[in-house]
C-alpha positions as a Markdown table, in Angstrom:
| # | Residue | x | y | z |
|---|---|---|---|---|
| 1 | Met | 0.0 | 0.0 | 0.0 |
| 2 | Thr | 1.4 | 3.4 | -0.9 |
| 3 | Leu | 0.2 | 6.4 | 1.0 |
| 4 | Lys | 0.6 | 10.0 | 0.0 |
| 5 | Pro | 0.7 | 12.8 | 2.6 |
| 6 | Cys | -2.4 | 14.9 | 2.9 |
| 7 | Ser | -2.3 | 18.6 | 2.2 |
| 8 | Glu | -1.8 | 20.8 | 5.2 |
| 9 | Thr | -4.9 | 22.7 | 4.1 |
| 10 | Ala | -7.0 | 19.6 | 3.6 |
| 11 | Arg | -9.9 | 19.3 | 6.0 |
| 12 | Glu | -9.8 | 15.5 | 6.0 |
| 13 | Pro | -6.9 | 13.2 | 5.2 |
| 14 | Asn | -7.1 | 10.9 | 2.2 |
| 15 | Trp | -7.9 | 7.5 | 3.7 |
| 16 | Ala | -6.8 | 4.3 | 2.1 |
| 17 | Lys | -8.7 | 1.1 | 3.0 |
| 18 | Ser | -6.8 | -2.1 | 3.5 |
| 19 | Ser | -7.1 | -4.6 | 0.7 |
| 20 | Tyr | -7.9 | -7.1 | 3.5 |
| 21 | Ser | -10.9 | -5.2 | 4.7 |
| 22 | Ser | -14.4 | -6.0 | 3.4 |
| 23 | Asp | -17.8 | -4.6 | 4.1 |
| 24 | Glu | -18.8 | -7.9 | 5.7 |
| 25 | Gly | -15.8 | -8.6 | 8.0 |
| 26 | Val | -15.0 | -7.1 | 11.4 |
| 27 | Glu | -11.4 | -6.2 | 10.5 |
| 28 | Cys | -11.8 | -2.9 | 8.6 |
| 29 | Val | -8.8 | -0.6 | 8.7 |
| 30 | Glu | -8.1 | 2.6 | 6.9 |
| 31 | Val | -4.8 | 4.5 | 7.0 |
| 32 | Ala | -3.8 | 8.0 | 6.1 |
| 33 | Thr | -0.7 | 10.1 | 6.3 |
| 34 | Ala | -0.4 | 13.6 | 7.8 |
| 35 | Ser | 2.6 | 15.8 | 7.8 |
| 36 | Asn | 4.4 | 14.1 | 10.7 |
| 37 | Ser | 2.3 | 11.0 | 11.5 |
| 38 | Val | 0.3 | 8.0 | 10.2 |
| 39 | Leu | -3.3 | 7.9 | 11.1 |
| 40 | Val | -5.3 | 4.6 | 11.6 |
| 41 | Arg | -9.0 | 4.2 | 12.0 |
| 42 | Asp | -11.8 | 1.7 | 11.8 |
| 43 | Ser | -13.5 | 2.2 | 8.4 |
| 44 | Lys | -16.8 | 1.2 | 9.8 |
| 45 | Asn | -16.6 | 4.0 | 12.4 |
| 46 | Pro | -14.9 | 6.9 | 10.5 |
| 47 | Asp | -16.0 | 9.4 | 13.2 |
| 48 | Gly | -14.6 | 7.3 | 16.0 |
| 49 | Pro | -11.2 | 7.3 | 17.6 |
| 50 | Arg | -8.0 | 7.3 | 15.5 |
| 51 | Leu | -4.6 | 6.2 | 16.3 |
| 52 | Thr | -1.8 | 8.6 | 15.6 |
| 53 | Ile | 1.5 | 6.8 | 15.0 |
| 54 | Ala | 5.0 | 8.1 | 14.3 |
| 55 | Pro | 6.2 | 7.3 | 10.8 |
| 56 | Thr | 9.2 | 5.3 | 12.1 |
| 57 | Thr | 6.9 | 3.3 | 14.4 |
| 58 | Trp | 4.6 | 2.5 | 11.4 |
| 59 | Ala | 7.5 | 1.5 | 9.2 |
| 60 | Ala | 8.8 | -0.9 | 12.0 |
| 61 | Phe | 5.2 | -2.4 | 12.4 |
| 62 | Leu | 4.6 | -3.2 | 8.7 |
| 63 | Pro | 7.1 | -6.1 | 8.4 |
| 64 | Tyr | 5.6 | -7.6 | 11.5 |
| 65 | Ala | 2.0 | -7.3 | 10.2 |
| 66 | Ala | 3.0 | -8.7 | 6.9 |
| 67 | Glu | 4.2 | -11.9 | 8.6 |
| 68 | His | 1.2 | -12.4 | 10.8 |
């Protein structure tokens, strides 16, 4: 998945839905980038809580997630 940083003037980041997410499953994740962070949210609850993660932490997490 390739993410592009959202504009500083954008009101809402551009969210990318995981290819593993479906409308019928419970694992529905969307990811967006901001200027200094990666944002993660539940795509079925877009107005709910969001995780804000440092880009270096996200980069370290991706290989782990790919293996599990």
